[in-house]
C-alpha positions in Angstrom: 5.0 15.5 27.2 2.0 17.2 28.7 0.4 20.3 27.3 1.2 22.3 30.5 4.8 22.6 29.4 4.0 23.5 25.8 3.6 27.2 26.0 4.5 27.8 22.4 1.4 26.0 21.3 -1.2 28.0 23.3 -4.3 27.7 21.1 -6.6 30.6 20.3 -10.3 30.2 20.9 -11.7 28.9 17.6 -15.3 28.9 16.8 -16.7 25.5 15.9 -20.2 26.2 14.5 -20.8 27.6 11.1 -22.4 31.0 10.6 -22.3 33.4 7.6 -20.7 36.8 8.0 -23.1 39.7 8.4 -22.1 42.0 5.5 -23.5 43.1 2.2 -20.9 41.5 0.0 -22.5 40.5 -3.3 -21.7 36.8 -2.8 -22.3 34.5 -5.7 -22.5 37.2 -8.3 -19.2 36.7 -10.0 -18.6 34.0 -12.6 -14.8 33.6 -12.2 -11.9 34.3 -10.0 -10.7 37.7 -8.9 -7.6 38.1 -11.1 -6.6 41.5 -9.7 -5.3 40.2 -6.4 -3.1 37.2 -5.8 -3.1 35.2 -3.0 -2.1 20.9 4.6 -0.8 15.1 10.9 1.1 14.0 9.2 4.6 16.4 9.7 7.3 18.2 11.6 10.2 16.6 9.8 12.9 18.9 8.6 16.6 19.1 7.7 19.4 17.4 9.8 22.0 18.6 7.4 22.7 21.9 9.2 24.3 22.5 12.6 22.3 23.9 15.5 24.1 27.2 15.1 23.0 27.4 11.5 19.5 26.6 12.6 19.6 29.5 15.0 20.7 31.8 12.2 17.9 30.6 10.0 15.4 31.3 12.8 16.6 34.9 12.8 16.1 35.0 9.0 12.6 33.6 9.6 11.7 36.4 11.9 12.8 38.9 9.3 10.8 37.2 6.7 7.7 37.2 8.9 8.1 40.9 9.5 8.4 41.4 5.7 5.2 39.4 5.2 3.3 41.4 7.8 4.5 44.6 6.2 3.1 43.7 2.7 -0.2 45.5 2.2 -1.5 43.0 -0.4 -0.2 39.8 -1.8 -0.7 41.3 -5.3 2.4 43.4 -4.8 4.6 40.3 -4.9 2.8 38.3 -7.6 4.8 39.6 -10.5 4.1 40.5 -14.1 3.0 37.3 -15.9 2.1 38.7 -19.3 5.3 37.3 -20.8 4.7 33.7 -19.8 0.9 33.2 -20.1 0.6 31.0 -23.2 -1.6 32.2 -26.1 -2.9 28.7 -26.6 -3.9 26.5 -23.7 -1.1 24.3 -22.4 -1.4 21.0 -20.6 1.1 20.6 -17.7 1.9 17.1 -16.4 1.8 17.1 -12.6 3.5 14.0 -11.2 2.0 14.0 -7.7 2.9 11.5 -5.0 0.1 12.8 -2.8 -2.8 12.7 -5.3 -5.8 10.4 -4.9 -6.9 11.4 -8.4 -5.7 10.6 -12.0 -6.4 12.7 -15.1 -7.3 16.3 -15.8 -8.1 18.7 -13.0 -11.7 19.6 -13.8 -14.5 21.6 -12.2 -14.0 25.0 -10.6 -10.3 24.7 -9.9 -9.6 23.6 -13.4 -11.5 26.7 -14.6 -9.4 28.9 -12.2 -6.2 27.6 -13.8 -7.6 28.2 -17.3 -8.6 31.8 -16.5 -5.5 32.7 -14.6 -2.7 30.8 -16.4 -4.4 29.3 -19.5 -3.3 25.8 -18.5 -4.8 22.5 -17.9 -3.3 20.2 -15.2 -2.9 16.5 -15.9 -2.6 14.8 -12.5 -0.4 11.7 -12.5 -0.6 9.9 -9.1 2.0 7.7 -7.5 1.3 4.0 -8.0 3.5 0.9 -8.1 6.3 1.5 -10.6 5.3 5.1 -11.6 8.4 6.7 -10.0 10.8 4.2 -11.5 9.2 4.5 -14.9 9.3 8.3 -15.0 12.9 8.4 -13.7 13.9 5.9 -16.5 12.2 8.1 -19.1 14.2 11.1 -18.0 11.1 13.2 -17.4 9.3 13.3 -14.1 6.8 15.9 -15.3 6.3 19.7 -15.4 5.2 20.1 -11.7 6.6 17.4 -9.4 5.0 17.0 -5.9 6.8 14.8 -3.4 5.4 12.7 -0.6 7.3 11.6 2.6 10.0 9.6 0.9 13.0 11.9 1.0 15.1 9.3 -0.7 13.3 9.5 -4.0 13.5 13.3 -3.9 17.3 13.1 -3.3 17.7 10.5 -6.1 15.9 13.0 -8.5 18.3 15.8 -7.4 21.4 13.6 -7.8 20.3 12.5 -11.3 19.5 16.0 -12.5 15.7 15.5 -12.8 14.7 18.7 -11.1 15.0 22.4 -12.1 17.2 24.7 -10.1 15.0 27.5 -8.9 17.9 30.0 -8.9 18.9 29.2 -12.5 18.3 32.3 -14.6 16.7 34.0 -11.6 13.6 31.8 -11.9 12.4 32.2 -8.3 13.4 35.8 -8.2 11.4 36.7 -11.3 8.5 34.3 -11.1 8.3 33.3 -7.5 8.7 36.7 -5.7 6.0 36.1 -3.1 7.8 32.8 -2.1 11.2 34.5 -2.0 9.9 37.4 0.1 7.9 35.3 2.6 9.4 31.8 2.8 13.1 32.4 3.0 13.9 29.9 5.8 12.0 27.2 3.9 14.0 27.9 0.7 17.3 27.8 2.7 16.2 24.5 4.2 15.7 23.0 0.7 19.3 24.1 -0.2 20.5 22.4 3.0 19.0 19.0 2.1 20.3 19.0 -1.5 23.5 17.2 -2.1 24.8 20.0 -4.3 23.5 22.9 -2.1 21.2 24.2 -4.9 17.5 25.2 -4.6 15.1 22.7 -6.1 11.8 23.3 -4.3 10.0 24.2 -1.1 8.3 22.1 1.6 4.7 22.1 2.6 2.9 23.6 5.6 5.1 26.7 6.0 4.4 29.2 8.8 5.7 32.7 9.6 6.6 32.2 13.2 7.8 29.3 15.3 5.2 30.3 17.9 2.2 30.0 15.5 -0.1 27.3 17.1 -1.1 24.2 15.3 -4.5 22.6 15.4 -5.2 19.0 16.3 -5.6 16.7 13.3 -6.2 13.5 15.2 -9.5 14.3 17.0 -11.1 10.9 17.4 -14.4 11.9 15.7 -17.3 9.6 16.9 -21.0 9.6 16.0 -21.9 11.5 19.1 -25.7 11.1 18.7 -25.3 7.4 18.9 -22.8 7.6 21.7 -25.3 9.7 23.7 -28.1 7.2 22.8 -26.2 4.3 24.3 -25.6 6.2 27.6 -22.2 7.9 26.9 -20.2 5.1 28.5 -16.6 6.0 29.5 -14.1 5.0 26.9 -10.8 4.2 28.6 -8.8 2.5 25.9 -9.0 0.7 22.5 -10.8 -2.3 24.0 -13.4 0.1 25.5 -13.7 1.7 22.1 -14.5 -1.6 20.4 -17.3 -2.2 23.0 -18.8 1.2 22.3 -18.7 0.8 18.6 -20.5 -2.6 18.9 -23.2 -1.0 21.0 -23.6 1.8 18.4 -24.0 -0.7 15.6 -26.7 -2.4 17.5 -28.4 0.9 18.0 -28.0 1.9 14.4 -27.6 -1.2 12.1 -28.2 0.6 8.8 -26.9 3.9 7.2 -28.8 6.7 5.4 -29.2 4.4 2.3 -30.3 1.3 4.3 -26.8 -0.4 4.0 -25.1 -2.1 6.9 -23.1 0.1 9.3 -19.7 -0.5 10.7 -17.4 1.0 13.4 -14.8 2.1 10.8 -14.2 2.3 7.1 -10.7 2.3 5.7 -8.9 2.6 2.4 -5.3 1.8 1.2 -4.6 4.6 -1.2 -2.3 6.4 1.2 -0.3 3.4 2.4 3.5 4.1 2.4 6.0 2.1 4.3 3.2 0.9 6.6 -0.6 0.7 6.4 -1.7 4.3 6.8 -4.7 3.8 9.0 -2.8 1.5 11.4 0.2 3.8 11.9 -2.2 6.8 12.1 -4.2 5.2 14.8 -1.0 4.5 16.7 -0.2 8.2 16.2 -3.6 9.3 17.5 -3.5 7.0 20.5 0.2 7.0 21.6 1.2 10.4 20.1 4.0 8.8 18.2 4.9 10.2 14.8 5.3 8.1 11.6 9.0 7.6 11.2 10.3 5.4 8.4 9.5 1.8 9.2 8.1 2.6 12.6 7.1 5.4 14.9 8.9 8.0 16.9 7.9 9.3 20.4 8.8 13.0 20.5 8.3 13.1 24.3 11.0 10.6 25.0 12.8 10.8 21.6 12.5 7.0 21.3 12.1 5.0 18.1 9.6 2.2 18.0 10.3 -0.2 15.0 7.2 -1.2 13.1 7.4 -4.9 14.2 8.2 -4.2 17.9 6.5 -6.8 20.1 3.5 -5.2 21.7 4.6 -2.0 20.1 2.3 0.8 18.9 2.0 -0.5 15.3 1.1 -4.1 16.1 -1.2 -2.9 18.9 -3.1 -0.7 16.5 -3.1 -3.5 13.9 -4.8 -5.8 16.4 -7.4 -3.2 17.1 -8.5 -3.2 13.5 -8.5 -7.0 13.4 -10.7 -7.1 16.5 -13.1 -4.7 14.8 -13.2 -7.0 11.7 -13.8 -10.1 13.8 -16.7 -8.4 15.4 -18.3 -7.2 12.1 -17.3 -3.6 12.9 -14.9 -3.0 10.0 -16.2 -2.3 6.5 -15.2 -5.5 4.6 -14.5 -3.3 1.5 -11.8 -1.3 3.3 -8.8 -2.7 1.4 -10.3 -2.4 -2.1 -12.7 0.6 -2.1 -10.2 3.4 -2.3 -10.4 6.9 -0.8 -13.6 7.8 -2.6 -15.4 4.8 -1.3 -14.3 5.6 2.3 -15.5 9.2 1.7 -18.9 8.1 0.7 -19.2 5.8 3.8 -18.6 8.7 6.2 -20.9 11.0 4.2 -23.7 8.4 4.4 -23.2 7.5 8.1 -21.9 4.0 7.2 -19.1 4.2 9.7 -19.1 5.7 13.2 -15.4 6.5 14.0 -12.5 8.2 12.3 -9.3 9.4 14.0 -8.9 12.3 11.5 -11.0 15.4 11.7 -11.0 15.9 7.9 -12.4 12.4 7.3 -15.0 12.2 10.1 -16.9 15.3 11.2 -15.9 17.2 8.0 -17.7 14.7 5.9 -20.6 13.7 8.1 -21.7 17.0 9.6 -23.9 18.3 6.9 -26.8 20.7 7.7 -29.3 17.9 7.1 -27.6 15.5 9.5 -27.1 18.2 12.2 -30.7 19.4 11.8 -31.8 15.7 12.4 -29.8 15.6 15.6 -26.9 13.6 14.2 -23.3 14.5 14.2 -19.7 13.4 14.6 -17.6 15.1 17.3 -14.4 14.2 19.2 -14.7 11.7 22.0 -11.1 10.7 22.9 -10.3 7.5 24.8 -9.1 8.5 28.2 -5.7 6.9 27.7 -5.1 8.3 24.3 -2.6 11.1 23.9 -2.8 12.3 20.3 0.1 14.0 18.6 0.0 17.8 18.0 2.3 19.1 15.4 4.2 22.4 16.0 4.1 24.7 13.0 7.4 25.0 11.1 9.0 28.1 9.6 11.1 25.7 7.5 8.2 23.7 6.1 7.5 20.0 6.0 8.9 17.3 3.8 6.2 17.2 1.0 8.1 19.2 -1.5 6.9 21.4 -4.4 9.4 21.2 -7.3 9.7 21.6 -11.1 10.8 18.9 -13.5 14.2 19.6 -15.2 12.9 18.9 -18.7 9.7 21.0 -18.6 9.3 23.5 -21.5 7.6 25.9 -19.1 9.7 26.4 -16.0 8.6 30.1 -15.6 4.9 29.1 -15.9 5.4 26.3 -13.3 7.2 28.7 -11.0 4.4 31.3 -11.3 1.7 28.7 -10.5 3.6 27.6 -7.3 4.1 31.2 -6.4 0.4 32.0 -6.8 -0.5 29.0 -4.7 1.7 30.4 -2.0 0.0 33.8 -2.0 -2.9 34.3 0.4 -5.4 34.3 -2.4 -4.0 31.1 -4.0 -3.9 29.4 -0.6 -7.5 30.4 0.1 -8.8 29.5 -3.3 -7.2 26.0 -3.2 -8.7 25.4 0.2 -12.2 26.9 -0.1 -13.0 27.7 -3.7 -13.1 30.9 -5.8 -13.0 34.2 -4.1 -16.3 36.1 -3.9 -18.1 32.9 -5.0 -17.1 31.0 -1.8 -15.4 33.5 0.5 -14.5 37.1 0.9 -13.1 39.7 3.3 -15.5 42.1 5.0 -14.9 45.8 5.6 -13.1 44.9 8.9 -10.8 42.4 7.2 -12.6 39.4 8.6 -12.6 36.3 6.4 -16.2 35.1 5.6 -17.9 32.4 3.8 -20.5 33.3 1.2 -23.8 31.3 1.4 -22.4 29.1 -1.4 -19.1 28.7 0.3 -20.7 27.7 3.6 -22.8 25.1 1.8 -19.8 23.7 0.0 -17.8 23.5 3.2 -20.5 21.6 5.0 -21.5 19.4 2.1 -18.9 18.8 -0.6 -21.5 17.5 -3.0 -23.0 21.0 -3.3 -23.3 22.3 -6.8 -21.0 25.3 -6.9 -22.8 27.2 -9.7 -21.9 30.9 -10.3 -20.4 30.0 -13.7 -18.7 26.9 -12.5 -19.7 23.4 -13.5 -20.2 20.4 -11.2 -20.0 20.0 -7.4 -17.5 21.5 -5.1 -15.9 18.1 -4.7 -15.7 17.6 -8.5 -13.5 20.7 -8.7 -11.6 20.4 -5.5 -7.8 20.9 -5.5 -6.6 17.5 -6.7 -2.9 18.2 -6.2 -3.5 17.6 -2.5 -0.5 19.6 -1.1 -0.2 22.8 0.8 2.0 25.9 0.8 1.1 27.8 4.0 0.0 25.7 6.9 -3.7 26.0 7.5 -3.1 27.5 10.9 -0.6 30.1 9.7 -1.7 33.8 9.8 -3.2 35.1 6.5 -1.7 38.6 5.9 -4.5 39.6 3.6 -7.0 39.3 6.5 -7.0 41.2 9.7 -4.6 38.7 11.3 -6.8 35.6 11.2 -5.4 32.3 10.1 -6.3 30.3 6.9 -8.2 27.9 9.1 -12.0 28.7 8.9 -12.5 27.4 12.4 -10.5 30.4 13.6 -12.5 33.1 11.8 -14.4 35.8 13.8 -17.3 35.3 11.4 -18.1 32.0 13.1 -20.5 32.2 16.0 -19.6 31.1 19.5 -23.2 29.7 19.7 -23.7 26.1 18.9 -25.1 25.7 15.4 -27.3 22.7 16.3 -28.8 21.0 19.3 -26.4 18.0 18.9 -23.4 20.3 18.8 -24.7 22.0 22.0 -25.0 18.5 23.6 -21.4 17.7 22.6 -20.1 21.1 24.0 -21.8 20.3 27.3 -20.1 16.9 27.3 -16.7 18.2 26.3 -16.7 21.3 28.5 -15.4 23.2 25.4 -16.7 25.0 22.3 -14.3 23.5 19.8 -12.3 20.3 19.3 -9.0 22.1 19.8 -10.2 23.5 23.1 -11.5 20.1 24.2 -8.2 18.3 23.3 -6.0 21.2 24.6 -7.3 20.6 28.1 -6.0 17.0 28.0 -2.7 15.2 27.6 -1.1 15.2 24.2 2.3 14.9 22.7 4.0 17.7 20.8 6.1 17.1 17.7 8.0 20.4 17.4 8.9 21.9 14.1 12.7 21.5 13.4 15.3 21.5 10.7 15.4 17.6 10.6 14.9 15.9 7.3 15.4 12.1 6.8 18.7 10.9 5.6 19.3 9.2 2.3 19.4 5.5 2.1 22.0 3.7 -0.1 20.8 1.9 -3.2 21.4 -1.4 -1.5 19.4 -0.5 1.6 16.6 0.9 -0.5 16.1 -2.5 -2.2 15.9 -4.1 1.3 13.7 -1.3 2.6 11.2 -1.7 -0.3 11.0 -5.4 0.3 10.4 -5.0 4.0 7.8 -2.3 3.5 5.9 -4.4 0.9 6.0 -7.3 3.3 4.7 -5.2 6.2 1.8 -3.7 4.1 0.7 -6.9 2.5 0.8 -8.9 5.7 -0.8 -6.1 7.7 -3.9 -6.2 5.5 -4.0 -10.0 5.8 -3.8 -9.7 9.5 -6.6 -7.1 9.6 -8.8 -9.7 7.8 -7.8 -12.6 10.0 -10.8 -14.7 11.1 -9.4 -15.6 14.5 -6.8 -14.5 17.1 -4.8 -17.6 16.2 -4.8 -16.7 12.5 -3.8 -13.1 13.3 -0.9 -14.3 15.5 0.3 -16.6 12.7 0.2 -13.9 10.0 2.1 -11.5 12.3 4.7 -14.2 13.1 5.1 -15.0 9.4 5.4 -11.2 8.6 8.2 -10.8 11.2 10.1 -13.9 9.8 9.8 -12.7 6.2 10.9 -9.2 7.1 13.9 -10.6 9.0 14.9 -12.6 6.0 14.6 -9.5 3.8 17.0 -7.6 6.1 14.6 -5.8 8.5 17.5 -5.4 11.0 19.3 -3.1 8.6 16.3 -0.9 8.3 15.9 -0.6 12.1 19.6 0.2 12.5 19.4 3.0 9.9 16.2 4.5 11.5 17.6 4.3 15.0 20.4 6.6 13.8 17.8 8.9 12.2 16.1 9.1 15.6 19.3 10.4 17.2 19.5 13.1 14.5 15.9 14.0 14.9 16.3 14.2 18.7 19.3 16.6 18.3 17.2 18.8 16.0 14.3 18.9 18.5 16.6 19.8 21.3 18.0 22.7 19.2 14.6 23.9 18.3 13.2 23.8 21.8 16.3 25.6 23.1 15.8 28.6 20.9 
């Protein structure tokens, strides 16, 4: 599907260079958060439980909710009185979080925000092998429970009474008033996917209107200074990209610290049913969305099983093996974890990343830009990256509360605050007035400290907060409002800093100006918006529940795919790669791969129906 027919995703002009707001706000003078005012690539997957007529009714409800949100003068009006639930002594809440890359207590500036506002500490418990089963068997998932993309596990928790009903004793009414007033369609969706029709949570990346535009997440960030140095050769496809990365390594064999450079650096922390970077590269190149054990093409509504011969996953898998064979893949990729990958891109160890938040966001520090170095999008000509339509019903990464928590009201109040504009902004950018503020015209602005933290996450935040910005960053790693949703506390700007009027339209560095001349655009979104991409519209679809028997088969197949995919990435020759893939297919078939494909093909039909209904509205 080409962008010419996607009128609901017309992108606003978004500034790309960083410039501070010109106002006299006393930035950096506060030592804590403003307690007087209250305030997410990968997904457009929503509920298939309702009929298209019910979806249309919910859309009308969404419009009413959006109007109510716009009418609210300040988010503080709907935060509620919390004096009766703030504990007199500090309480530690367990956060079982399937999205977290971090284990242990939330520290740093966000930890201090939680202490000041709620007198709580957050103990983050990430998802690792066996964690879900162990916590289910114990009868206690945690106080706050954050779900990833596996809808089956969420449904199992609902069926076994492991989650708190948000409508019991008027919990959401009394302690989640901002959510109730502004996210009605997302709440109704959650009821629709629950087997008993009750309300147990809310999805991520909610927006106020189905016409709110979504930014590109898959931007093909490349070390543009090196690309320019080697003559800016045309990159037609993945093979051409391999050749360019090889030339770039030859031009720049060592990173900032004198260590060897590579084309890419990976990690395995986010692997789900497939290897995350492999399926994400297929998404960035073909525009197909992750869909169970495979990928889904929203433009043709076709399902591509993970092990499809010459299919998107195996093609992307071969791309990474080719990089490895040519010495262009960091050999520590499978073992270094997210933090190791992050350091690689900060230090210039790797040249390419398909994600905007792992490439340019990490490398483009003021020092690098001043030195004429920078990562900017350079899309292969044949790539058609996916673009997600924003969704009034929210995505499938659900915020919920454990049924056995001693503090349901406190947990609800925390989720509600994170859904207010202030909470969303603080989780994304840091403490208000220390890192950002609104000027007299309602424009959202970075303070000097906030700008430094955004361009270099290793910046000491100061102003009464200990450690670096990264030390205190929001470790829960989930969102309430979509980043591109409008922020009602501003003058209509979105939560996305690239869309703020306080950013200059002038290039912030010579290397950025060079890229703008190359791209014929001032921002990554404007560059990619001019080219072909594939839209994944926001719908009411949510994945169906697999039987216990199928889940056993599914887990065996997924483990087989992940383990063998990493082996294939590290294959020393094409022959070894082909053998590993053949063995993977044989093993998967023996486990019952065909059953998984049959299930997911039916899911593709349900998703297609939901997309047709959404686009017809």
